[in-house]
Structure formats: C-alpha cells, structure tokens
C-alpha positions, 0 to 999 in steps of 0.5 A: 833625112826622110822626106814626108810626101804629099799623098798621091795616086799610085804611078801607073801606065796611062795614054800620053800626048805632048802639049804645048807650054799651058802658059804661053803655048811654047814647045821646046823644053829642057829637063827640070826633075826627074822621079823614076817613072814620071818627070818634069820639063821646063819651059824654055819661053816662060819656065813653066815647070809641068809634066810633058807628054801629058797623061790624058784627061780621061786617065787623070780623072780616073785616078780621083774616081774609078781607081783611088776614089776611096783612097782619096776619100779616106786620106782627106777625111784623116787629114781634113782637120790640119788642112781646115786650119792651114787653109784658115790660116792662108785666107788670114794672110791674104787679108781675106776678113777685110774682103768678106766684110766688103762683099758682104756690105755691097751684097745686102740683102742678097747672099755672096756666092762662093765657089770652092773647087776641089773642095774634098770633104767640104770642111772649108765649104762648110766653114763658108757657108757657116759665115754666111755665104752661099756655098757651092762646091766642085769635087769629082771625086767621092768626097762630093757625096761624102759633103753632101750627106755628111755636110748637107752641102750643095756640091757638084760631082763633075769637073767646073767647065761641066756644070754650066754655071751663069756668067757673073755668078759668083763673088768669089772662087776658091782653089785650094791645092787643085790647080796644080791637078788639071790638065788645063789651068789655062781653062780653068782660069778662063772660066773663073774669070767668066763666072766671077762677077766684076770686081770679084775675086779668086783665091788659089792655094798651091806649092810653091817650086820657087820657094826654099824647100823646092830648091833645096830638095829638087826631085825629092821635094815633097810636092814632086808627085804623080798627080801634080802636073805643074808646078807653079812659081811666084812668077808663073801664076802671076803671068798666068792670072795676068795674061788671062785679065786678073789683077793679082793683089797679094801673094803669102807663102808659108813653111820653111821646113816640112815636120820630120826633116829637121829638128824643131828649133831649126824648123821654127827659124826656117819657118820665120825666115821664108814667112818674111822673105816670101819663099815658103812651100806653099803659096796663097794667091789673091787675084781680082777680075777687073770692075770694067771688063769681063775678060781679056778675048784671046788667050794665047796659052789656050789649048784648042 
C-alpha cells in the first residue's frame, strides 16, 4: 500500500554540522528514523526528534529560493484551495473565531494586526485581511512575490528575525507547516514572544510525531521528508512553548489515515477515532503570551 508523502525538495549534498538539541541543549542522541539519504535522531533528555547533523541554514534557505523555489510555488498554487480549507478547519478546532472577536473588541477602533509566518501564496493571509485584520506575511520563497502581485498583500521576502519589527506589535502570530522547516525553532519562538503584545496568541500547525500515522508508518510516514528538520510531538511542542513563556491553551489533532492508504470506510473510522483520542497526524496549537511579562529572560535551548 503506497503512502502519500508531503512534497519536499530533492535530497542533495549540503554542508552539515552537529548542533545541541534545540529544545534542551542536550548532546546525547539515539537513532530514531532512517530514511536512506537522511535520518533523524531523538534527544535522550527531552525526546525531541530532529535531523542531526543539521544542514547549514544557507543551504536550507536556498532550497526554497534559487534551487527549487519555482517548483515549490507551483506546488502551493496547485494545492492552495485544499490547504486553505484545512487551515480554516484547524482554526475552527482551536476556537479562533471567539478569540478573534475578543481581540477586535479590545482593539477597537484600531485594527488588530496578525502575522502569517511562512505564508506561501498568501491564501490564508488574504482571508485574515478580508476578515478585517491588518495582515502581514513573511515568506522567503518566490511565493512571496505571487502573494504581493496576485493578492496585493503585505509580504516580506526575508526571514522573520531580519524584518526588525517593533516589539509588542502583533496580536496574533500564525504559522502553518512552518516550524518544522526551521534550523532554529527556538529562535523563531523567542522572536514571536518579543513581537506579540501582552496577552497575544501564537497559533502553530505542524505534523504530530506522537500521532497514530507516525507510529504506524515509522520512516515511511508522509511527514518524514528531507525538508522537515524537526518532528514535534504534543509533549515536545508544549515544552518548547512553555520554556519560552507561552501558556498552551489548546492542542487539536486530526488525520487518522491519509487518502490512498486505506479504504474510505476504514479511513472515516480512523479519522473520527484520532480526533477523539488526540492522536491525529497533524496538530494545531493555540498558546498565549502572559499579560504580565514580555518573555522569560533565559532559555537553555537557545543556540548562540
């Protein structure tokens, strides 16, 4: 039975370096998943699954720019309608509409500001804009230009840390299928903490390695791909966010069996079961910055 994998840039030789665990700073790992040309290890201290040695950030970013940027753009355009519906369902699961109403009421008459990190073609960012948000996106691939030209969106073509946004600017930071692609998810989350207003929200969507599909398929799991440098579980994502100072309010999961891996009746049963059990293939996380502090002053996992 074929397993449908997430699209990824082709594997290639890149510079690599051993790095401490991005979550706890540990340096002792065990093999986790072997995938032929690349493999994952698991930190023995905190259980975070990661590719290590890690490719250099300059090589990772070039995957989405010079090397395969146009291929990535074509993939996103082809699938943006289905991706958009999944994102809307994830936000519904997280109770985002209720939070949105509260933010709008509290910010009146000013427009609340939302940042979409890794916004791709801007389909979801456009939805936010149409719902009354001041919407800002960050995207390093050619999809940024597409979002600007096709949709007239405010999208930066550099990584978030290089944007130099003012502290406490955003009411919400949203990142769908983004965190797992970063060399340093810890640095991104610290920057998100700085950029959010007190009481602001971060919303993350990412594959769930503690889910049913990951356990069933192992190294053949569709999210085990060259471009996913980290694979988070519900435990490790909560620890990541908690260490930085976020309060995790809700985690929702979905996806029992991928299309094409099982007969439709069995897929429907599996999809319902994992939804109830919280063991779905993908997880959506809603976390909040405290009202009374900007961030924790130190973080042991931060790489220097």
